N, C-alpha and C positions, 0 to 999 in steps of 0.2 A: 279808298282805303277802308278795309273791313274793321268793324268794331267787335271785339270778342271778350266775353265775360267768362272767366275761369274761376270757379270756387276752389278754395284750397290751393291757391297758386303760389304759396310761399315755401313749399317743401315738396320733395319727391316728384311724382309725375306732374302735378300741377305746375310746379316751378319750371320743369323742363319744357312743358308745353308753352308756358308764358314766354320763356326765353326764345324758343324757336319761332313762335308766331310774331312776337314783338320785333325781333331783329330782322324778320322777313318783311316787315313793313305794316303789320296790323297794329291798330290801336287796342291795347290790351287793358281791360279792367281787372286789376289784381285784387282778388279777395283773399283776406287772411285774418287771423286774430291778433297777430303780433306786428306792431308798427315797424319795429326794427327790421324784421325779416322781409316785410313787404317793401320797405324802402330799399333794401339791398337788391331785390328783384328788379325794382324800378330802375335803380342805378345801373344794373347790368344790361338791361334793355337799352338804355340811353347810350351806354358805352359801346354797345354793339351797333349803334347807328339807327336804332328804332325810334319811332315817334313817341312823344310824351305819353306814358301810361297814366292811368288813374288808379289810386289805391282806395279800396273799399274795406274798411275794418268792421268786422262783426263776428259774433259768436253764433253760429247757426244752430246751436242747441236751444236758442230762444226764437220762437216764432215772431215775436216783436222785432227782433234783430233781422230776421229774414225779410220782413216787410220793409224795414229801414233800408236794407241793401237795395231792394227793388226800387224804392223811392229815389235813391241816389243815381239810378241809371236814367240819364236824361236823353241819351242818344238812342237811335234805333240800333238793334243788335243784329249782326249777321251770324254769330255763333254763340251758343250758350253751352258751356261744358260744366255739368254737375259732377264735380270731382271730389269735393270735400267729403271727408269721412273719417271714421275712427274704426280701429280694428277690434278684434275679439277681446282684447285686454289680457291681463295676466291669467294663466290657468287658475281656476278656482276663485277668481275675483267676484265679489258680490254684485248683484243687480244694481244698476245706477239709473237715476232719473234725470231728465232734462230740466231746464228752468221752469218748464210748464208742467212737470210731473209726468212726462211721457217716457216710456222706456228709452234709454239714451241712444242706443244704436239705431233703433227705428226712427227716432227723432232726427238725428244728425245725418245718417246715411241715406235715408229715404224721404221722410216727411219734409225736411227743409228744401230739398230739390223739387219735390212735388209742388210745394207752395210757391217757391221762387219762380218756377216755370209757369205756373198758372197766372201769377200776377204779371209776369213779363210778356206773356203771349201777345198782347197788343203792341209791344215794342219790337217784335221780331219782324225782320224784313220778309217779303213774300217768298224768298228762296233760302231762308235761314236754315241752319243746322242746329239740332239739339243732340248732344251726346251725353248719355248717362253712363258714368264709369261704375260698372257693377263688378261681378266676380264669378268665377266658375264654382266657387263655394256657395251653394244654394240649398235652402231647406224650405219645405212647404210651410206656409203660415197656418197656425192653429187659430181659427177665428173664434173659438170658444175661450181662448186665453191669448189674445194678440199682443198684450203687453208683458207676457211671460211672468206673471205674478207667481206662478207655480213652477217648480222644477226649472229654475233659470239656469242657463248655461251661456257663457259669453260667445262661444263659437256658434251656437244655434241662433242666438240673437243677431249676430253679424250676418249669418247666412240667410236668415229670413229677411233682413233689411235689404240685402242685395237682390233677392228674388223679387221683392216689392218694387225695386227700381225697374226691373225687367218687365214686370206686369204693367207698370205705369207706361213704359215705353210702347208696348203693344197697344194699350188702351188709347194713348194720345195719338199714335199714328192713325188708328182707325177713326178717331174723332176729327183729325185734320184732313183726312181724305186721301192723301197720297199725291196731291198736286201742290207743289211749292215747298213748304217746310218739310224737312226730312228729319226724323227722330229715330235714333238707334242707340243701343246699349252694347257694352262690350266688357269682356274680361281682358284687360290689356296685356298682362303677362303674369306668370305664376311666381309668387313670392319674390317680387322685385326687391332690390336693395334700398328699401325705404324705412323711415322711422317706425311706421306702423308695423311692418313685418318684424323688425328686430325687437321691438317692445313686446311682441307676442311670444318671443322665445324661439322663433322659427329661423332657420338658416336660409338666407336668400339663395335662389337658384337662377334668377334672371335679373336683367338690369332695367333701370328706369328708362334707358334709351330704347330698349326693345318695346316696352309698354308705350312709350311716346310714339314710336313708329306706327304701331297699330292704331292708336288714337288719332294721330294726324290723318290717317287714311279716312276715318269717318268724318273728319272735318273738311277735307279737301277733295276727295274723290267725287267727280261729277256724276258718276254712273251708279251710285248706290241705290238700292231699294230703301223703303222705310219700314219701321216697326220690327226690325230684326235684332237678333243678338249675335254677336261675334265673339269667338274665342281667338284672341289675337287678330290676325287678318282674315281668318276663315269664318264664314257664317256657320253657326252651330245651333243646337237645340237646347234651350234651358230646361229646368225642372218642369215636369208636366203641368204643374199648377198654373204656370204662366199662360197656358192655352185654355184654361177653364174660365169661360166668360162669367159664370156665376161668381167664382172666386175673385175675379177682377172687379166685379161690381161691389162685392163685399169690401174689398180693399179701398175702393174709391169712396164708398159711404163712410167707412171708418176714418179715412183721412179727412174728409170734409167735416165730419162730426168733431174730430179732435181740433181742427183749425177753428171751427165755430166756437168751441169752448174757450179758446185762448186768444 
């Protein structure tokens, strides 16, 4: 039986993945912030005949909470899906900071998954899968102002955090070497009918089911390469900065420095 950790598993894409994988027989670790919603996902998996899931409650806007989630993982993991995230916010909304004083979208969408993955690497099985749920909306990171203290815009912050996920994917795949653990990122589907999309004022044009189909492929397909970015089910090319080794080093150093501070 596989053990699978899905962050942001109580709503939208994460919930759909948890239900599909849990009712298919995987032991799902359900991460979320709300106990009631997490318990409902747990109950739905059990009602569908799946094995007992485990609920991991944490706010990934806090690096301390990220580490606490990692500490709660006691079994070896076959799949880690870094799905938790927040959208661009309301148009014109002000810049927000995480519990650690880090630009909020960078902290939740990227840095939490970076930290969680790094801490859990020793707990991954030799043939594990890591899936980073990114976006087709990407923007190059300005390393002169990575926390967007000047000229903040929610959509830009969101897009930079998503490109950071893809850059980390390429970096980690190179580090792991290509034998065994497979790490990939994807844009699951465009403007799915999720809370994140509707809160941003955008009309959905695709379904959570479509996004789940694409994500499930990265979890289950035995013939995938590593270190790639997919748009739906098709391999695609992200923003050019993802292929800039110097920029990826800058991102890695920035990430490690922020984690060391907190």
